N, C-alpha and C positions, 0 to 999 in steps of 0.2 A: 704332295703326295708320294708316299713310298711303297714300293712292289717289291717283295721278294718269293720269288715264284720258280719252282724249277718241275721240268716234265722231262722223263727220261724214259727211252725204250731200248731196252738193253737184256743182256743175259748174266745172270744169278752166277756167281764164279765159286761162291762155296755153300755148303748147306748153312741155313741161318741158324745164329745161336741166340735161344731165349733165355733168359733168365730174370730174376724178382729182386727189385729193390728194397731194402730194408723196410720202406713203407708199405709193400705187398704188391707194387705197381709190376707188371710184366712190360718187359724190354726187350726186341727181337733186334739184332744187328746182323746185316748181310750186305755181301758185296754185289754190284752191279758193274758190268763191263759194256761201254758202246764204243763203236768204232765209227772213224769218218774214213770213207774213201776217194780218193780223187786220181786226176791224171795230171802230171805235172809239165811244163812246158815242152820237154824233152820226149814226152808221151810214156814216160816210166809212171806204172801204176803205183800208186802210193797208200798207205794206212797207218793212222793212228789209233793205238785203242787207251780209253781213258777208264781209270776203275774208280768207282764212287762208293764211298761207306755211307749205307742208308741203317738209319734208326727207325724203330715204330714202337708206339707205346699201346698199352692196354689191350682193348680188343683187338685190334690192327695187327699187333706184335702176336697174338694167339692163333689167328687166321695164318699169319706167314710162318709161323713156326709148325703148324698143322699142314699146310697145302704146298709150300713154296720148295722147292729142291733145287741142287746145283744142276745148273744147266739151263732152268726155266727161263722163257721169255718172259719178260714183265714189263708193264707202264707202272711208273712211279711218278708220284705227283707228290709235291710238298715245299719245304722251304731250307734254305741253305742257313748253317748254325756253325759255328767256330767255338770250340771249347779250347781254354788252356787250363795248365797244371805243370806241376813241377816234378819232374821225376826222380829217381833215388839220388842220381847224383848231384841235385838241386838245378838241373837247366831247366829251362821255361820249356816245354812244348807245347804244341798247337794241332789241333783236329779240326779240319773243315768236312762236316756230314751234312746228309739231305736228312732233315726229319720229315719222314713219309707222313703224309695225310690222308692218300688216298694209294692204293695200289690194284692194278687189274693183273690177273694172270692170263696171259694171250695164247698160251699152247693151248690146242685141244686136247679134250680128256684123252687120258691114255698117253701122252705124248709127255717131252719135259726134259729130256736129256738122259744120263746114264742111269738114274735111279728110278726111272719110271719102267712099268711092266711093258715086255716087250709083245709087239701086236701080233695077233692070230691072223691066221687065213680067214675067219669070219669077218674081220676088221677089214680085208682086203678086198671082198666083195661089194659090187656098186651098193647103192641105196635100192631101195624098191622104189617104184614110181609113187610120186606124190597123189594124194587120193584127192588133191584140190582139182576143182574145174578148171580147164584151158580158159584163158583171156580171148576174146577176139578183139582185135582192135575196132573193127566197126559200132561194137558195144560201149566203149567208152565214151561219156556223155561231154566230153570236151576236146 
């Protein structure tokens, strides 16, 4: 049995680039940064940032191009894929990327980094009380 599965939660590092292949399929490319924080043995706080190249095809590419912006927090699920090609000087190049199969936008509406609309005073007001009735613990049958 084999498994090739990637799950990331991170921040988008650049606005998505959406293009169409000669066969008519849309493809989106976007960068996602993840970080890992820890304290070393001497008590110093450390952080390492990893940058991931994410590629999405067809309908998911359209959605990413329309809604995802630089600074957005996203959950990406997919698989690793490594491509190779020869550059202009004839040297072999490799690129490992995540082929996205699912993407969930984790920012609340109206948030998402520098390209999001600024919050208004109305957004800062507390939400009105819920219309749902309050549940009494004694009413729960178990």
